[in-house]
C-alpha positions in Angstrom: 10.8 -30.9 -16.9 11.8 -27.7 -18.0 10.2 -24.6 -16.6 9.9 -22.6 -20.0 7.3 -25.1 -20.8 5.8 -25.3 -17.6 3.6 -22.0 -16.6 3.7 -20.8 -13.0 0.6 -20.8 -10.9 -0.5 -20.2 -7.4 -1.7 -23.1 -5.2 -3.5 -21.9 -2.3 -3.7 -24.3 0.6 -6.6 -23.0 3.2 -8.1 -24.8 6.2 -7.9 -24.2 9.9 -4.9 -23.9 12.4 -2.9 -27.1 12.4 -5.2 -28.5 9.6 -1.5 -29.6 8.0 -1.4 -27.0 5.4 2.5 -26.0 5.7 3.5 -29.7 6.3 1.5 -30.7 2.9 3.0 -27.4 1.3 6.6 -28.3 2.3 6.1 -32.0 1.3 5.0 -31.2 -2.2 7.7 -28.4 -2.4 10.2 -30.8 -1.8 9.2 -33.2 -4.5 8.4 -30.2 -7.3 12.3 -29.1 -6.3 13.9 -32.4 -7.0 12.3 -32.6 -10.3 13.7 -29.2 -11.1 10.3 -27.1 -10.9 11.0 -23.7 -9.5 9.0 -23.9 -6.3 8.2 -21.3 -3.3 6.3 -21.3 -0.1 4.5 -18.4 1.2 4.1 -19.7 4.6 1.3 -17.2 6.3 3.4 -16.9 9.7 6.7 -15.6 7.9 4.4 -13.3 5.5 2.9 -11.8 9.1 6.3 -11.5 10.4 8.1 -9.8 7.5 5.4 -8.5 4.8 2.4 -8.0 7.0 3.9 -7.0 10.4 1.5 -4.6 12.6 -1.7 -6.5 11.1 -3.9 -7.7 13.9 -6.5 -10.4 13.2 -9.5 -8.1 12.5 -11.4 -9.1 9.5 -10.1 -6.1 7.8 -6.6 -7.2 8.9 -6.7 -10.5 7.5 -8.5 -9.4 4.2 -5.4 -7.0 3.7 -2.8 -9.8 4.9 -4.5 -12.3 2.2 -4.5 -9.4 -0.6 -0.7 -8.8 0.0 0.0 -12.5 -0.4 -2.2 -12.9 -2.9 -0.2 -10.2 -4.8 3.2 -11.6 -4.0 1.9 -15.2 -5.3 0.7 -13.9 -8.7 4.0 -11.7 -9.2 6.0 -14.8 -8.7 3.8 -17.0 -10.5 3.3 -14.8 -13.4 7.1 -15.2 -13.6 7.0 -19.1 -14.0 7.1 -20.0 -10.3 4.7 -22.4 -8.7 3.6 -20.9 -5.6 2.5 -22.8 -2.6 0.3 -20.6 -0.3 -0.5 -22.2 3.1 -2.5 -19.7 4.7 -5.8 -20.0 6.6 -7.4 -17.2 4.6 -10.7 -17.5 6.7 -13.3 -15.4 4.4 -14.2 -16.6 0.9 -14.3 -12.9 -0.5 -10.9 -12.6 0.4 -9.8 -15.7 -1.7 -12.3 -14.9 -4.5 -10.3 -11.4 -4.8 -7.2 -13.3 -4.7 -8.5 -15.8 -7.7 -10.0 -12.5 -9.5 -6.7 -11.1 -9.3 -4.8 -14.1 -10.7 -7.6 -14.1 -13.6 -7.3 -10.9 -14.6 -3.4 -11.1 -15.1 -4.1 -14.7 -17.0 -2.1 -16.4 -14.2 -3.2 -19.8 -12.9 -4.6 -20.4 -9.4 -5.9 -23.3 -7.6 -7.8 -23.6 -4.4 -7.1 -26.2 -1.9 -9.3 -27.0 1.0 -7.1 -29.1 3.6 -10.4 -30.0 5.1 -9.3 -31.4 8.6 -12.0 -31.1 11.5 -11.4 -28.8 14.3 -11.3 -31.8 16.9 -8.4 -33.0 15.2 -6.8 -29.8 14.3 -7.1 -28.9 18.3 -5.3 -32.2 19.0 -2.6 -31.4 16.8 -2.4 -28.1 18.2 0.8 -27.0 16.6 1.5 -23.7 17.9 -0.5 -24.4 21.3 -3.6 -22.0 19.8 -6.1 -24.2 20.8 -5.0 -24.7 24.1 -4.6 -21.0 24.8 -7.9 -20.5 23.6 -9.6 -23.2 26.0 -7.4 -21.4 28.6 -8.6 -17.9 27.8 -5.5 -16.5 27.1 -6.2 -15.6 23.5 -9.5 -15.0 21.4 -10.2 -14.8 17.8 -9.1 -18.3 17.0 -10.3 -19.4 13.3 -12.9 -22.0 13.4 -13.8 -21.9 17.3 -14.6 -18.6 18.3 -13.9 -16.7 15.0 -15.5 -17.6 11.6 -13.8 -20.1 8.7 -16.0 -19.8 5.7 -14.5 -23.5 3.8 -14.8 -23.5 0.1 -17.6 -24.5 -1.3 -16.2 -25.9 -4.8 -12.4 -26.2 -4.2 -10.3 -27.4 -7.1 -9.4 -30.2 -4.5 -10.4 -31.2 -1.1 -7.9 -33.2 1.1 -8.8 -34.9 4.2 -5.5 -34.7 6.0 -6.4 -36.4 9.0 -7.5 -40.0 7.0 -4.3 -40.1 4.9 -0.5 -39.6 5.4 1.1 -36.6 4.2 3.0 -38.3 1.4 -0.6 -39.8 0.2 -1.9 -36.2 0.7 0.9 -34.7 -1.3 0.5 -37.1 -4.1 -3.1 -36.3 -4.6 -2.3 -32.5 -4.8 0.6 -33.3 -7.3 -1.6 -35.6 -9.2 -4.4 -32.6 -9.9 -1.0 -30.2 -10.8 0.0 -33.0 -13.5 -3.7 -33.1 -14.5 -3.7 -29.3 -14.9 0.0 -29.2 -16.7 1.7 -27.6 -13.8 3.9 -29.9 -12.3 
């Protein structure tokens, strides 16, 4: 498929830590790139290291981080890139501000909720955050002792704990195809 005919868009994958957001984004990105689609993954951990260094995890800092990521995503999407954003973005108002930025620029935006229960995420514990929180080494873990506001009506809700990564990626790919974005 030719990128000249396919508009860019931002696909924001929100969910708890260890929900499978980045794994899903990378799986889908591989498929899209193999088809010749211009695709970028804006990983939350990489953004924090390079674009949001110095920000903490207060509500204000989390909002600032999400807005910075949203700005970069919209800029890329406006220029024909399909941008996959696996970032927790725990607050609905922050995600809504990003959606409105996209709408004001006429840029596509989809919100995907990777809806993995905290019990499953804590077992996966990809970065060891749940273990550190349980041991009292950290606090403010999203979904445990810090709020996570799940999307009320996302464009797609993926229960990654009940299907394989390729199945989850196929569901998201189907939505992108339906919306003319794949």
